[in-house]
N, C-alpha and C positions, 0 to 999 in steps of 0.2 A: 504494500500500500504506500502511496506517496502523497505528500501534502505540499502546497505551494501558495505564494501570494506575497503582497507587500504589507498589507495591514493584517493579514493572517498568515499562518504557515500552511503551505500546500504539501499534502502528504501523498506518497505513493506506497503501495503495499504489495507484498507477495506472500502467499501462504494460506493454508486452510484454517489456521488457528485464529486468524484476525477477526472473523465475524463474532467470535465468542469473547475473546480477550480484550480487543482494542476498539472495534468498530462502534459499540454503543457510546463510548465516551467521545470518540472523535466526531461522531455525528451530532452529539448534543452540545459540543463546545463551539462557541463563536470564534475561537482562536485558530481553528483548523478547517481546511477545505480539502476534501479528498479529490485529487485531480488525476490519479492514475491507479490502475490495477494491473499487476503483472501476474499472469498465470501460465500454465503449460501450453495454452493455445489461445488465439484471439477469440475463438468460439466460447471457450470456458470463461475467459475474462469478461466478455460481453454478457454472458449469462449471469455472472456474479454481479455485474453492474445493474442488471435488470432486477435480479432477486432482491438486492439490498437498496434499490432505489438511489443509486449513486449517479445522479444526473450530471454532475460536474466532472465525472471521471472518464478517462479514455483507457481502452484496453490495450495491453501490450503482451507479446509472447516472449520477450527477451528483456532481461533487466538492463542490458546495455543500451538498448534503444529507449527505454523508459528514462534512464538517467541522462540522456541527451536533451530531454525536454526542459525548457525554461520554466514550465509551470510546476516543477517539482522542487521543493526545498528540503524536504525530509523524507527519507526512505525508512519504512517500518518493515523489518524482515522477521517474519514469524513462520518460516518453513522449518522442516525437520533439521535438527542441529548439524548433521553431517553435510548439509548443503549450504550452510551459512557462508563459508569462505567465498564460494563462487558467486554468491549474490551480493555480499557486502563489499567485496573488493572493488567491483566496477562502480558502485555508488560513491565510495570514498575517492576513487580516482577522478570522478567527475565533479568533486567538490560538494557532494551532497551530505548533509547531516544524516546520521544513521541511528535508528533504534533497533536493537537486535536482542532476541531472547537469549537467556543463558542456556547452555554455555556458548561462548563466542565461537570457538572452533573445536575441532577434534584433537588438535595437537598444540603444544605450547609454542612450537616454532611458528605455526600459522597465526596464532594469536599475537605473538610479538611482531610479526610482519605487518599485520593490520594496524597494530598500535603505533608502529613507526610511521606507516603511511598516513595515519590520521594526523600525526604531528606535522608531517611534511606538507599536507594539504590544508592544515588549519581548520578542519571541520570539527563539529561537535558530535559526540557519540554518547549513547546510553546503552548499558547492558541491563535488561530487565530481569528481575528475579521474582516478579509477581507477588504472591501473598506473603512471602517470607518477610517482606518489609511493610506489610499492610498494617493498618491501624489496630486491628483486633489483636494480632499476635504481638505487636510492639507494646501495646497497653497491658496485655496479660503478662508479658515478661517483666515489665516494670513493676507490676503489682506483686508478682512472685518474688522478685529480687528485693523488694522493699520490706517484705515480711508482713505486710498488712493483711494478707490473706491467710497467714499461718504457715506452718511447715508442710511442704509437699511430701506425702507419704508414698504415693504411687501414681503412675501415668499409664492409662490403658487406651489402646487404639484398636478399633475393630472396623474393618471395611470389606466390601465385596470386591472380587477380582475384576469386575466389569466397571468399577468406579475408578477413573484415571487417577484421581488425587490420592488413592490409597497408597500407592507406591511411594509417593513423596513424603509420607508421614513418618518415615524412619529418620528423616532429617532432624538434627538436634533442635532446629528452630521450632518444630512442632512438638517435640518431646519436652521442650522447655529446659532441658539439661543436656550435658555432654554424656556420651556413652562411657561407662567404666568397664562393663563386661556384658557380652551378649552370648546366649547359648541357644542351641536348638538340636533336635534329634536328626542325625543323618545316617541312613542305611546304605550299605555298600554291597549287599548280596541279595539274591532272589531265591526265596524258598519255594514259591509256587506262583503261578499266574492265576489271577482271579479277574472276574468281570467287574468293571467299574460301574457302580450303581449310584455314586454320589461324587460331587466335585471335591478335589483336594482342598484341604483347609490347613495350610501350614501356620505355625505359630512360633514366635520368638519370645524368650523370657530373659531378662537381664537386670543389671543394676546400673543406674545412672549416678553421676556425681551427687554428693550429699546423701548417699544411701537411698536414693529414690528407686523403688521397684518399678520395673517396666514390663508391660505385656503388649505384644503386637500380634494381632490375628488377621490373616488374610482369608476371608470367608469365600470359598469357591462359589462360582455361579453369580447370578444376578442378585441385586438387592431384593429383600423380601417385599418391600413396597417403596413407592416413590419417596425420596427424601431419607431413606434408611440405608443409603449406600456407604456411609462413612460417619463414624462419630468418635470423639475423643473425650475421655473422662479423667479428670485429675482428682485424686483423693487428698484432702487437706486436713490438717489438725489446726483449728483456729482457737486460740486461747484468749484473745483480747476482744474488747467491745468495739473496736474500730470498724467503720463501715467502708464499703468500697463498691464501685460499679464499673461496668465496661461500657 
């Protein structure tokens, strides 16, 4: 996705994640105008423009041609991470500001190359880490660190395998503590073959810093009902009368 303008920023974008993660805000803000959409073909690009009512946008089938447009100031790259390099580099070379999802590249060398190119071209860049720096998690972390909520005794995470966010929750940002030890059962032999009648449900159990007990369960299959795909529970011991709110 690309944005451009003098009084506003013109944005160009490429990637299937954009409609969910970035499009709602870009369309609601007066500071941005979506002027370009880059997809695998002009047909799919025009289809996206029609689907999301992007009347000011033009379709492109190559990021290089999109970056030659004077109507693009900022390139938003939200494609799968192992293609970031080939999409981000042409944008930087053309002097476009870039927003790219984490991770930047698949190798340290490629990331350093783009970082150096950014300095040479004098463009502005942002690497997005999404909810890890969101208000909810930042506020919760501040409350836990301050001790106002009491002592954390345990952190439990349960999610279905078809909920994309479930895999991210092993990040210490969501557990609210660093890992100290993690354990799980691993088998290395086959006794007999059996017919599968239920989805696998792996679990991890461990200890985080400050002796916080951690349980992580990846429930096989779909969520039981809408909105039940993932939940996190913190067990606290609160001994003061202080109040708090998120």
